C-alpha positions as CSV (number, residue, x, y, z in Angstrom):
1,X,231.9,53.4,239.1
2,X,234.6,55.1,241.2
3,X,236.4,58.3,241.0
4,X,240.1,58.4,240.5
5,X,242.4,59.4,243.3
6,X,243.5,63.0,243.4
7,X,246.3,62.7,240.7
8,X,246.6,66.4,240.5
9,X,248.2,66.5,244.0
10,X,251.5,65.5,242.4
11,X,251.4,68.1,239.6
12,X,254.0,70.8,239.7
13,X,256.4,68.8,241.9
14,X,260.0,69.4,240.8
15,X,261.7,66.4,239.0
16,X,265.4,66.2,238.5
17,X,267.7,64.3,236.1
18,X,267.3,61.1,238.0
19,X,263.5,61.4,238.2
20,X,263.6,61.7,242.0
21,X,263.4,65.4,242.5
22,X,265.4,68.6,242.3
23,X,266.4,71.0,239.5
24,X,267.0,69.9,235.9
25,X,270.4,70.4,234.2
26,X,269.4,74.0,233.3
27,X,268.7,74.7,237.0
28,X,265.0,75.2,236.3
29,X,262.5,72.9,237.8
30,X,260.8,70.4,235.5
31,X,257.1,69.7,235.6
32,X,255.4,66.4,235.3
33,X,253.0,65.9,232.5
34,X,249.3,66.0,233.2
35,X,247.6,62.7,233.9
36,X,245.6,61.3,231.0
37,X,242.3,61.7,232.8
38,X,242.6,65.5,232.7
39,X,241.6,65.6,229.0
40,X,239.0,62.9,229.1
41,X,235.3,63.1,229.9
42,X,234.5,63.5,233.6
43,X,234.2,60.2,235.4
44,X,230.8,59.4,236.9
45,X,229.7,57.9,240.2
46,X,226.5,56.7,241.7
47,X,224.9,58.2,244.8
48,X,221.6,57.5,246.6
49,X,219.3,60.5,247.2
50,X,216.4,60.9,249.6
51,X,214.5,64.2,249.9
52,X,212.1,64.6,252.8
53,X,209.0,66.8,253.2
54,X,207.5,68.6,250.3
55,X,210.7,69.8,248.7
56,X,210.1,67.6,245.6
57,X,207.1,65.6,244.3
58,X,206.6,62.2,246.0
59,X,207.8,60.2,242.9
60,X,211.2,62.0,243.1
61,X,211.9,61.6,246.8
62,X,214.1,58.5,246.4
63,X,216.5,58.4,243.5
64,X,219.8,56.9,242.4
65,X,221.8,59.6,240.7
66,X,224.7,59.3,238.3
67,X,226.8,62.4,238.8
68,X,230.3,63.6,237.9
69,X,233.1,63.0,240.4
70,X,233.6,66.1,242.5
71,X,230.0,67.1,242.4
72,X,228.9,69.2,245.4
73,X,225.6,69.0,247.3
74,X,224.8,72.4,245.9
75,X,225.1,71.0,242.4
76,X,222.8,68.1,243.2
77,X,220.3,70.6,244.7
78,X,220.5,72.8,241.6
79,X,219.9,69.7,239.4
80,X,216.7,69.0,241.4
81,X,215.6,72.6,241.2
82,X,215.8,73.1,245.0
83,X,216.2,76.6,246.4
84,X,219.0,76.6,249.1
85,X,216.7,78.7,251.4
86,X,214.2,75.7,251.4
87,X,216.9,73.3,252.7
88,X,217.1,73.0,256.4
89,X,219.4,70.0,257.0
90,X,221.7,67.9,254.8
91,X,223.4,64.6,255.7
92,X,225.9,62.5,253.7
93,X,226.2,59.0,255.1
94,X,224.3,60.2,258.2
95,X,226.7,63.0,259.0
96,X,225.4,66.6,259.0
97,X,226.9,68.3,255.9
98,X,226.9,71.6,254.0
99,X,225.9,72.6,250.5
100,X,229.6,73.0,249.4
101,X,230.6,69.5,250.5
102,X,231.7,67.1,247.8
103,X,229.7,63.9,247.3
104,X,231.8,60.8,247.9
105,X,231.2,57.8,245.5
106,X,228.5,55.4,246.6
107,X,227.2,57.7,249.4
108,X,223.7,58.4,250.6
109,X,222.5,62.1,250.5
110,X,219.5,63.1,252.5
111,X,218.0,66.6,252.2
112,X,215.4,67.8,254.7
113,X,213.3,71.0,254.8
114,X,213.6,73.4,257.7
115,X,212.2,71.9,260.9
116,X,210.1,73.5,263.5
117,X,208.0,72.5,266.5
118,X,208.5,72.2,270.1
């Protein structure tokens, strides 16, 4: 499943008499109506998850998750019961990421514990 494009980016743009833009006959800007997806259930997407080290039990280290569009890494970590202080490195599609990054549809999330050594 995929997430819809950011339809909210067009909200609030002035629309005129001809539907192209500008003020209405009263001189006040008109607003577009909200897209139909706003009032519906959140759309879901699938992501692959791999957790390394002893952060989760062995049987939970590789999972396919069904999450709402717009879900952050922090929300995935919360769902897994992970303490942010126990997370050392996060990658999305192999790119180092942060807890507040939003998960793209179909992506692969890897979570690593803090690393040490020499």
